[in-house]
C-alpha positions as protocol buffer text, in pm:
chain_id: "A"
residue {
  index: 1
  type: MET
  ca { x: 1939 y: 318 z: -445 }
}
residue {
  index: 2
  type: HIS
  ca { x: 2052 y: 184 z: -110 }
}
residue {
  index: 3
  type: ALA
  ca { x: 1724 y: 145 z: 74 }
}
residue {
  index: 4
  type: ARG
  ca { x: 1714 y: 23 z: 428 }
}
residue {
  index: 5
  type: MET
  ca { x: 1417 y: -124 z: 605 }
}
residue {
  index: 6
  type: ALA
  ca { x: 1432 y: 178 z: 837 }
}
residue {
  index: 7
  type: ASP
  ca { x: 1349 y: 414 z: 547 }
}
residue {
  index: 8
  type: GLU
  ca { x: 989 y: 534 z: 572 }
}
residue {
  index: 9
  type: PRO
  ca { x: 862 y: 389 z: 239 }
}
residue {
  index: 10
  type: ALA
  ca { x: 1026 y: 54 z: 314 }
}
residue {
  index: 11
  type: GLN
  ca { x: 876 y: 53 z: 663 }
}
residue {
  index: 12
  type: LYS
  ca { x: 528 y: 134 z: 529 }
}
residue {
  index: 13
  type: LEU
  ca { x: 552 y: -150 z: 278 }
}
residue {
  index: 14
  type: ALA
  ca { x: 683 y: -395 z: 538 }
}
residue {
  index: 15
  type: THR
  ca { x: 404 y: -305 z: 781 }
}
residue {
  index: 16
  type: PHE
  ca { x: 139 y: -351 z: 513 }
}
residue {
  index: 17
  type: ILE
  ca { x: 284 y: -683 z: 401 }
}
residue {
  index: 18
  type: ARG
  ca { x: 318 y: -812 z: 758 }
}
residue {
  index: 19
  type: THR
  ca { x: -36 y: -705 z: 846 }
}
residue {
  index: 20
  type: ASN
  ca { x: -220 y: -803 z: 527 }
}
residue {
  index: 21
  type: LEU
  ca { x: -20 y: -1051 z: 321 }
}
residue {
  index: 22
  type: LEU
  ca { x: 235 y: -1244 z: 523 }
}
residue {
  index: 23
  type: GLN
  ca { x: 120 y: -1606 z: 543 }
}
residue {
  index: 24
  type: VAL
  ca { x: 329 y: -1697 z: 849 }
}
residue {
  index: 25
  type: PRO
  ca { x: 305 y: -1436 z: 1126 }
}
residue {
  index: 26
  type: GLY
  ca { x: 648 y: -1339 z: 1247 }
}
residue {
  index: 27
  type: ALA
  ca { x: 825 y: -1482 z: 941 }
}
residue {
  index: 28
  type: PRO
  ca { x: 1140 y: -1291 z: 842 }
}
residue {
  index: 29
  type: LEU
  ca { x: 1078 y: -1006 z: 601 }
}
residue {
  index: 30
  type: GLY
  ca { x: 1370 y: -812 z: 457 }
}
residue {
  index: 31
  type: LEU
  ca { x: 1427 y: -595 z: 153 }
}
residue {
  index: 32
  type: ASP
  ca { x: 1508 y: -897 z: -62 }
}
residue {
  index: 33
  type: THR
  ca { x: 1264 y: -1152 z: 82 }
}
residue {
  index: 34
  type: SER
  ca { x: 1073 y: -1310 z: -206 }
}
residue {
  index: 35
  type: LEU
  ca { x: 704 y: -1234 z: -159 }
}
residue {
  index: 36
  type: VAL
  ca { x: 625 y: -1512 z: -406 }
}
residue {
  index: 37
  type: ASP
  ca { x: 831 y: -1775 z: -225 }
}
residue {
  index: 38
  type: ASN
  ca { x: 684 y: -1687 z: 114 }
}
residue {
  index: 39
  type: GLY
  ca { x: 329 y: -1708 z: -21 }
}
residue {
  index: 40
  type: SER
  ca { x: 241 y: -1339 z: 13 }
}
residue {
  index: 41
  type: LEU
  ca { x: 218 y: -1254 z: -355 }
}
residue {
  index: 42
  type: ASP
  ca { x: -59 y: -1462 z: -509 }
}
residue {
  index: 43
  type: SER
  ca { x: -316 y: -1299 z: -738 }
}
residue {
  index: 44
  type: MET
  ca { x: -517 y: -1155 z: -447 }
}
residue {
  index: 45
  type: GLY
  ca { x: -202 y: -1042 z: -269 }
}
residue {
  index: 46
  type: SER
  ca { x: -79 y: -869 z: -585 }
}
residue {
  index: 47
  type: THR
  ca { x: -407 y: -682 z: -619 }
}
residue {
  index: 48
  type: LEU
  ca { x: -408 y: -574 z: -253 }
}
residue {
  index: 49
  type: LEU
  ca { x: -44 y: -468 z: -267 }
}
residue {
  index: 50
  type: ALA
  ca { x: -95 y: -271 z: -590 }
}
residue {
  index: 51
  type: ALA
  ca { x: -395 y: -89 z: -442 }
}
residue {
  index: 52
  type: PHE
  ca { x: -193 y: -3 z: -131 }
}
residue {
  index: 53
  type: ILE
  ca { x: 100 y: 128 z: -337 }
}
residue {
  index: 54
  type: GLU
  ca { x: -130 y: 340 z: -553 }
}
residue {
  index: 55
  type: GLU
  ca { x: -306 y: 492 z: -253 }
}
residue {
  index: 56
  type: GLU
  ca { x: -7 y: 532 z: -22 }
}
residue {
  index: 57
  type: PHE
  ca { x: 240 y: 664 z: -281 }
}
residue {
  index: 58
  type: GLY
  ca { x: -2 y: 848 z: -511 }
}
residue {
  index: 59
  type: MET
  ca { x: 64 y: 667 z: -836 }
}
residue {
  index: 60
  type: THR
  ca { x: -111 y: 449 z: -1088 }
}
residue {
  index: 61
  type: LEU
  ca { x: 30 y: 107 z: -1170 }
}
residue {
  index: 62
  type: GLY
  ca { x: -24 y: -55 z: -1508 }
}
residue {
  index: 63
  type: ASP
  ca { x: -92 y: -423 z: -1566 }
}
residue {
  index: 64
  type: GLU
  ca { x: 276 y: -470 z: -1652 }
}
residue {
  index: 65
  type: ASP
  ca { x: 369 y: -347 z: -1303 }
}
residue {
  index: 66
  type: ILE
  ca { x: 151 y: -597 z: -1119 }
}
residue {
  index: 67
  type: SER
  ca { x: 386 y: -891 z: -1158 }
}
residue {
  index: 68
  type: PRO
  ca { x: 636 y: -1080 z: -943 }
}
residue {
  index: 69
  type: GLY
  ca { x: 916 y: -916 z: -1141 }
}
residue {
  index: 70
  type: ARG
  ca { x: 806 y: -571 z: -1027 }
}
residue {
  index: 71
  type: LEU
  ca { x: 644 y: -645 z: -691 }
}
residue {
  index: 72
  type: GLY
  ca { x: 845 y: -952 z: -590 }
}
residue {
  index: 73
  type: THR
  ca { x: 1047 y: -793 z: -308 }
}
residue {
  index: 74
  type: ILE
  ca { x: 1032 y: -474 z: -108 }
}
residue {
  index: 75
  type: ARG
  ca { x: 1348 y: -359 z: -286 }
}
residue {
  index: 76
  type: GLN
  ca { x: 1180 y: -408 z: -628 }
}
residue {
  index: 77
  type: ILE
  ca { x: 873 y: -219 z: -511 }
}
residue {
  index: 78
  type: LEU
  ca { x: 1087 y: 71 z: -387 }
}
residue {
  index: 79
  type: ALA
  ca { x: 1266 y: 80 z: -725 }
}
residue {
  index: 80
  type: LEU
  ca { x: 927 y: 92 z: -901 }
}
residue {
  index: 81
  type: ILE
  ca { x: 813 y: 379 z: -676 }
}
residue {
  index: 82
  type: ASP
  ca { x: 1137 y: 571 z: -740 }
}
residue {
  index: 83
  type: GLU
  ca { x: 1103 y: 509 z: -1115 }
}
residue {
  index: 84
  type: ARG
  ca { x: 748 y: 644 z: -1118 }
}
residue {
  index: 85
  type: ARG
  ca { x: 837 y: 946 z: -909 }
}
residue {
  index: 86
  type: GLY
  ca { x: 1122 y: 997 z: -1159 }
}
């Protein structure tokens, strides 16, 4: 998959992260920005992000999905969504 930030799912994720999780307003956020390294993906952030993904993209995430390895970047999240839409 060659997602771009301009793609609708990527844009929805970026907007949610900027609005609800980003610790430093205006900080750079790209497809491969580590949400762990920038402080967005702590335990509360993971829970909020998972709930958003489930509601916005109509899927259920398992405990194994709510981890930095699956939700660590926008690109990883998009891959998870594509995998679940299969």
